[in-house]
C-alpha positions in Angstrom: -6.4 -23.7 25.6 -10.6 -22.9 24.1 -11.9 -21.6 27.1 -8.6 -19.2 27.5 -10.2 -18.7 23.9 -13.5 -18.5 25.2 -12.8 -16.3 27.4 -11.0 -13.7 25.7 -13.9 -13.4 23.2 -16.6 -12.4 25.9 -14.6 -9.3 26.3 -15.7 -6.4 24.1 -13.1 -4.7 23.0 -11.5 -8.6 21.6 -14.9 -9.5 21.1 -15.7 -6.3 18.3 -11.9 -7.6 16.6 -12.4 -11.3 16.5 -16.4 -10.5 14.5 -14.6 -8.2 12.7 -11.8 -10.5 11.1 -14.7 -12.6 11.0 -16.9 -10.9 8.3 -13.2 -10.0 6.7 -13.3 -13.5 6.2 -16.1 -14.2 5.5 -16.3 -11.6 2.7 -13.5 -12.6 1.6 -14.2 -16.1 0.9 -17.5 -16.1 0.1 -18.1 -12.6 -2.9 -17.4 -15.0 -6.3 -20.7 -16.4 -5.2 -22.3 -13.5 -5.4 -20.6 -11.4 -8.2 -21.3 -14.8 -9.9 -16.8 -14.5 -10.8 -14.7 -17.2 -10.0 -12.5 -16.1 -7.1 -8.2 -16.6 -7.9 -6.1 -16.2 -4.3 -3.2 -15.0 -5.3 0.0 -15.6 -2.7 0.6 -11.6 -1.8 -3.3 -11.6 -1.6 -4.2 -13.6 0.9 -0.8 -12.4 2.9 -2.1 -9.2 2.5 -5.6 -9.5 4.0 -4.0 -12.2 7.2 -2.1 -8.5 7.5 -4.9 -6.4 8.0 -6.9 -9.4 9.8 -3.4 -8.8 12.4 -4.2 -5.1 12.5 -7.1 -5.0 13.5 -6.6 -7.5 16.3 -3.4 -5.1 17.1 -6.5 -2.4 17.8 -8.2 -4.3 19.5 -5.2 -5.3 22.0 -3.7 -2.0 22.2 -7.2 -0.2 23.1 -6.9 -2.5 26.8 -3.1 -1.6 26.8 -2.7 2.0 28.7 1.3 1.4 28.0 0.5 1.3 24.3 -3.1 3.3 24.3 -1.8 6.8 25.6 1.2 7.1 23.4 -1.6 6.1 20.7 -3.8 9.3 21.5 -0.8 11.8 21.5 -0.3 10.3 17.6 -4.2 10.9 16.8 -4.0 14.5 18.7 -0.9 15.6 16.2 -2.4 18.0 13.0 0.5 16.1 10.5 0.0 12.7 11.5 -3.6 12.8 11.1 -3.1 14.7 7.7 -0.7 12.1 6.7 -3.6 9.6 7.7 -6.0 9.7 5.6 -3.5 9.6 2.8 -2.1 7.3 3.6 -5.7 5.0 3.8 -6.1 6.4 0.4 -3.1 4.0 -1.2 -3.9 1.6 1.2 -7.6 1.2 -0.1 -6.2 1.5 -3.7 -4.4 -1.7 -3.0 -6.3 -3.5 -0.7 -9.1 -3.0 -4.2 -6.3 -4.3 -6.7 -5.7 -7.2 -4.0 -9.3 -9.0 -4.7 -8.3 -11.3 -7.6 -11.3 -13.2 -10.1 -12.1 -14.5 -13.4 -15.3 -13.0 -15.1 -17.7 -15.4 -16.4 -18.0 -15.4 -20.4 -20.9 -13.5 -20.8 -21.9 -16.2 -23.5 -22.2 -19.5 -21.4 -24.2 -17.5 -18.6 -26.9 -18.9 -20.5 -25.6 -21.9 -20.6 -25.5 -25.1 -18.0 -21.6 -25.3 -17.5 -20.3 -21.2 -17.0 -17.2 -20.9 -18.1 -14.8 -18.1 -16.6 -12.3 -15.9 -18.8 -8.4 -17.4 -18.7 -7.9 -13.2 -18.3 -7.6 -12.3 -13.7 -8.8 -8.7 -12.6 -9.0 -7.1 -9.9 -11.9 -4.9 -8.5 -9.7 -1.8 -9.3 -9.7 -2.6 -13.0 -13.4 -3.0 -13.7 -13.4 0.5 -11.2 -11.0 1.9 -13.7 -12.0 -0.2 -16.9 -13.1 2.9 -18.9 -9.5 3.9 -18.4 -7.4 1.0 -19.2 -9.3 -0.2 -22.1 -8.2 3.2 -23.7 -5.4 2.5 -25.3 -3.6 3.9 -27.7 -0.8 3.0 -30.8 2.3 4.7 -28.9 3.5 7.6 -26.4 0.7 10.6 -26.2 1.8 13.3 -23.5 -0.4 14.2 -20.4 -3.9 15.9 -21.5 -2.6 15.5 -25.7 -5.0 14.4 -27.7 -2.5 14.2 -31.5 0.4 11.0 -31.1 3.8 12.3 -29.5 5.3 11.0 -32.6 5.4 11.9 -36.4 4.0 9.4 -38.7 4.1 9.5 -43.0 0.6 10.7 -44.9 -0.5 10.7 -47.9 -3.1 13.8 -48.9 -5.4 13.1 -51.6 -3.2 14.9 -54.1 -0.5 11.6 -53.3 1.8 14.1 -52.0 3.3 12.2 -48.9 3.8 14.1 -45.5 4.8 14.1 -41.7 2.3 15.3 -39.1 1.7 13.6 -35.6 -1.7 11.8 -35.6 -4.7 11.9 -33.8 -5.2 9.7 -30.9 -7.6 7.5 -31.2 -9.6 7.6 -27.7 -8.1 10.8 -26.3 -11.1 13.9 -27.7 -12.4 11.7 -29.7 -16.4 12.9 -28.6 -15.4 16.5 -29.5 -16.2 17.6 -33.7 -13.5 20.2 -34.1 -10.6 19.3 -32.0 -8.4 22.3 -33.3 -11.0 24.7 -31.5 -12.5 23.0 -29.3 -9.8 21.9 -27.0 -9.3 23.9 -25.1 -12.6 25.2 -24.0 -13.8 20.8 -23.2 -10.6 20.7 -21.3 -11.5 23.8 -19.4 -15.2 22.5 -19.4 -14.2 19.1 -17.8 -12.4 20.3 -15.0 -14.4 22.6 -13.7 -17.2 19.9 -14.0 -14.5 17.7 -12.0 -13.3 19.7 -9.4 -17.4 20.8 -9.2 -18.1 16.8 -8.6 -15.3 16.3 -6.2 -16.6 19.6 -3.7 -20.3 18.0 -3.8 -19.0 14.2 -2.9 -16.5 17.0 -0.2 -19.4 18.3 0.7 -21.6 14.6 1.7 -18.7 13.3 3.4 -19.4 16.6 5.9 -22.9 16.1 6.5 -22.0 12.9 7.2 -19.7 13.8 9.9 -21.9 16.1 11.4 -24.8 14.2 11.9 -22.8 11.3 13.4 -21.5 14.1 15.8 -24.3 15.6 16.9 -25.9 11.7 16.8 -22.5 10.8 19.7 -23.0 14.3 21.2 -25.9 14.6 21.8 -26.5 18.4 20.5 -26.9 19.8 17.4 -25.7 20.2 13.8 -24.8 23.7 14.2 -22.7 23.5 17.5 -20.8 20.6 16.0 -19.8 23.0 13.5 -19.4 25.6 15.8 -16.8 22.9 17.7 -15.3 21.8 14.5 -14.2 25.4 13.3 -13.1 26.2 16.6 -10.7 22.6 16.9 -12.0 22.1 20.6 -12.7 17.7 19.2 -9.8 15.4 20.9 -9.2 15.0 17.6 -8.1 17.3 14.5 -10.6 16.4 12.4 -10.3 20.2 11.1 -7.3 19.1 9.1 -8.3 15.4 8.0 -12.1 16.6 6.3 -9.6 19.3 4.6 -7.1 16.5 3.8 -9.2 14.9 2.9 -11.3 16.8 0.8 -7.7 17.6 -1.1 -7.8 13.9 -2.0 -11.8 14.0 -3.3 -11.0 17.0 -5.5 -8.6 15.6 -6.9 -9.4 12.1 -7.7 -12.3 13.4 -8.7 -11.1 16.0 -10.8 -7.9 13.6 -12.5 -11.0 10.2 -12.9 -13.9 13.0 -14.5 -10.9 13.8 -16.6 -9.7 10.6 -17.3 -12.9 9.8 -19.2 -11.9 11.6 -21.8 -8.4 12.4 -22.3 -4.9 11.0 -21.7 -4.0 13.4 -18.0 -1.1 12.0 -17.6 -0.4 10.7 -20.7 0.7 7.0 -22.3 3.3 4.8 -22.3 5.5 2.8 -25.5 2.4 0.9 -25.7 -0.3 3.3 -25.2 -1.3 2.2 -22.4 -3.0 4.8 -20.0 -0.2 6.4 -17.6 -2.9 7.5 -15.0 -3.7 3.5 -15.0 -0.4 1.8 -14.9 0.7 4.7 -11.7 -2.1 3.7 -9.5 -1.4 -0.2 -10.3 1.6 0.5 -9.1 0.8 1.2 -5.7 -0.2 -2.1 -4.8 3.3 -3.6 -5.3 4.6 -1.1 -3.3 2.6 -1.7 -0.3 3.2 -5.7 -0.3 7.0 -4.6 -0.8 6.5 -2.7 2.6 4.4 -4.6 4.2 4.6 -7.8 3.4 8.2 -7.6 4.0 8.2 -6.4 8.0 5.7 -9.4 8.0 8.6 -11.5 7.2 10.7 -10.2 8.8 9.4 -9.7 12.1 9.3 -12.9 13.7 13.3 -13.2 13.5 13.9 -9.6 14.8 11.9 -9.8 17.7 12.8 -13.7 19.0 15.7 -13.4 18.0 16.9 -10.2 20.0 14.6 -11.2 23.3 16.5 -14.8 23.0 19.9 -12.8 22.7 19.5 -10.1 25.0 17.9 -12.1 27.9 19.2 -15.5 28.1 22.8 -13.7 27.3 25.7 -16.3 26.7 26.0 -18.8 24.1 22.7 -18.1 22.9 23.6 -14.3 22.4 27.3 -15.4 21.0 25.4 -17.4 18.4 22.7 -15.3 17.2 25.4 -12.5 16.5 27.0 -14.7 14.2 24.0 -15.6 12.1 23.4 -12.1 11.7 27.1 -11.3 11.8 26.8 -13.6 9.2 24.1 -12.7 7.4 25.2 -9.0 7.5 28.9 -10.0 5.5 26.8 -10.6 2.3 26.2 -8.1 -0.1 22.5 -7.7 -0.2 21.9 -7.3 -3.7 24.3 -10.3 -4.4 21.7 -12.4 -2.0 18.6 -10.5 -3.5 20.2 -12.0 -7.1 20.5 -15.3 -6.3 17.4 -16.6 -4.7 15.6 -14.5 -8.5 17.3 -16.2 -10.1 16.4 -19.5 -8.1 12.7 -18.6 -8.2 13.3 -17.7 -12.7 14.6 -21.6 -12.5 11.7 -22.9 -10.5 8.7 -21.4 -12.5 10.8 -23.0 -15.8 11.2 -26.1 -14.2 7.3 -26.6 -12.4 5.8 -23.9 -14.8 2.3 -26.8 -14.2 1.4 -25.1 -10.8 1.7 -21.3 -12.7 -1.2 -21.1 -15.3 -0.9 -17.0 -15.8 1.1 -14.9 -16.6 0.2 -12.7 -12.9 0.6 -15.9 -10.7 3.8 -16.3 -11.9 5.3 -12.6 -11.1 3.5 -13.2 -8.1 5.6 -15.8 -6.7 8.3 -13.3 -7.5 7.1 -10.5 -5.9 6.7 -12.7 -3.1 9.9 -14.2 -3.1 11.8 -11.0 -3.0 9.6 -10.0 -0.3 11.0 -13.0 1.9 14.5 -12.3 0.9 13.7 -8.3 1.4 13.1 -9.9 5.3 15.7 -12.0 5.8 18.3 -9.5 5.3 16.5 -6.4 6.7 15.6 -8.0 9.9 19.3 -7.5 11.8 19.1 -4.1 12.4 16.0 -4.5 14.9 17.3 -7.6 16.3 20.8 -5.9 17.1 18.4 -2.6 19.4 15.8 -5.0 20.7 19.1 -7.2 22.2 20.7 -4.5 23.4 17.1 -3.6 24.9 16.6 -6.0 27.0 19.8 -6.1 28.0 19.2 -3.3 30.4 15.0 -4.8 30.8 16.5 -8.3 32.2 18.1 -6.8 36.1 14.9 -5.2 36.4 13.7 -5.7 39.5 10.2 -6.8 38.6 11.8 -9.2 36.8 14.6 -10.0 39.2 11.6 -10.4 41.1 10.1 -13.1 38.8 12.7 -15.4 38.5 13.0 -15.9 42.0 9.2 -16.2 42.3 9.8 -19.8 39.8 8.1 -18.3 37.3 9.1 -19.8 33.7 11.8 -17.7 31.4 9.0 -18.4 29.0 7.0 -16.9 31.0 8.9 -13.4 31.8 9.4 -13.1 28.2 6.1 -13.0 26.8 4.3 -11.3 29.9 7.2 -8.6 30.9 9.8 -8.8 27.9 9.0 -8.2 24.7 5.2 -5.7 25.1 8.5 -4.2 26.7 9.8 -3.2 23.7 6.7 -3.2 21.4 7.6 0.4 21.1 10.9 -0.1 19.7 9.0 -2.5 17.3 6.7 0.0 16.3 8.9 2.6 15.6 11.5 0.7 13.0 8.0 -0.7 11.4 6.7 2.6 10.6 10.6 3.8 9.9 11.8 1.5 7.6 8.1 1.1 4.7 9.0 4.0 3.1 12.8 2.9 2.8 11.4 -0.7 1.1 8.9 1.0 -1.4 11.6 3.3 -2.6 14.4 -0.3 -2.2 11.5 -1.9 -5.0 12.4 1.2 -7.3 16.2 1.2 -7.2 16.2 -2.8 -7.4 13.8 -2.8 -10.6 16.3 0.0 -12.1 18.6 -1.8 -11.9 17.0 -5.0 -13.3 16.8 -7.0 -10.1 13.2 -6.7 -8.9 10.0 -7.2 -9.3 8.8 -9.0 -13.1 9.2 -6.9 -15.3 5.6 -7.4 -16.3 4.3 -6.8 -12.7 2.9 -3.4 -12.9 5.4 -1.2 -11.2 7.0 2.8 -9.8 10.3 1.0 -10.1 9.3 -0.5 -13.2 8.0 2.3 -14.9 11.0 4.7 -13.9 13.2 2.0 -15.6 11.0 2.0 -18.8 11.5 5.9 -18.6 15.1 6.5 -18.2 15.4 5.1 -21.7 13.1 7.7 -22.7 14.7 9.9 -21.8 17.4 10.5 -23.8 15.2 10.5 -27.2 14.7 14.1 -29.0 11.9 14.9 -27.7 12.0 13.2 -24.0 9.2 11.5 -22.1 9.0 12.6 -20.0 5.7 12.2 -18.2 6.0 7.5 -17.2 9.0 9.5 -14.5 7.2 12.2 -12.9 3.8 10.7 -12.8 5.6 7.4 -10.9 8.2 9.6 -9.1 4.7 11.8 -7.9 3.2 8.8 -6.3 6.0 7.3 -5.5 6.9 10.7 -2.7 3.2 11.6 -1.9 3.7 7.7 -0.7 6.3 8.2 1.5 5.9 11.7 2.6 3.1 10.4 4.1 4.9 7.3 5.8 8.0 9.4 6.7 5.8 12.3 8.2 3.7 9.1 9.9 6.8 8.3 11.2 7.7 10.8 13.4 4.9 11.5 14.9 4.6 7.9 16.1 8.1 8.0 17.0 8.1 11.0 19.1 5.3 10.0 21.2 6.6 6.1 21.9 10.3 7.4 22.4 11.0 8.7 25.7 13.9 10.8 24.7 11.6 13.0 22.4 9.2 14.0 25.3 12.7 14.9 27.5 11.8 11.6 29.7 15.6 10.8 31.4 
């Protein structure tokens, strides 16, 4: 066994993959000693980076499999798919940054022999957005406003009481005369934020031209001409334009957020932009970890049912038919209530509210995975029915090759395109499922920052006069961008991997 692993790692593709995974593990395990923090590994954090490691290994696998690498080349040449991939990368980077948790060292205890750490968990994203999250107001405020959204009672110098909108504590606090300077300052800060984004985009473009010039052994002028004329194998022009739009948009948001609440504040005065960005991790966790839990059931049972037929097929059909007959929402409610009881009876296992919320999030992923594997299982069962009758599998049986060897070497590789198509198509549905479940009150823990919880809390405020609409709009906008990008990318994968979409009969 060890010799087989050693022989695999001698291949260039696998050696790079294993080195990348090893570097990822070393960085993830040892970053606390470098930055003087106490690392905290939540269950979902570990599973997320395990999934990243599997993704790196999967890339190495498909690069040496022509039947997988050729369709992926078609995906990479699709302009819409690669533009969507850039947007997805933005969401993934934010989600990964929010999946590195730690406790900061107490500044006063650093000088002593024993360093004490804060009881509050922070993430890498929290550190980057601290200048936004720390600027909390008293209650609601509209986007880019410098006044509260609700009137309060005041008393003037003459003792006369009146009602007015109070000035916000942080937004616009840098202005000497807010009423006169407000609009001009908004325009000025917006212009500067966009200019910063343009500058970063220009730097990225120069880096690309320099690297491409080095790789192709051509001058930067020739590379620039090839980029303008779209003569590269990949649609780099579209990718760079999409990346520039993302960079400029985020630069405008982040720069302006240092002075105003760009997306307003919620009921307790928290910045809605910060909450929306923090919700990205929850959406990605639901979409990816549910898939990780679902795949082993779907692949193993679907392949076994199609390959062995008979009694095995009957038992597996009975299992997923019975599971489908149970209303999914009732199963989710039952599991979430059971988790609540477990947490209350074993509170010593969960030191912080974040850890309690994390185990509920993991339980939700588990129950969604258990209830969503049946569709893929049916598809694989039908496909394996056809594969087992093909000549090369019948020849392998006649030569005495074991069933396990046939399944691993011939059956599973030939159904992976179906697995891939279903996974990417189901991702967006799972992200939306979190919002729906939170809306009816059986989703993630209420303390977990998620788009579903934001929408659930916002619906109660739409009936007030005037309506509080910005929390709903912010959550909807980011969720729409993620789901749209995932759907467009999955459409390109379906077109590349499905023979019927290529006119092959």
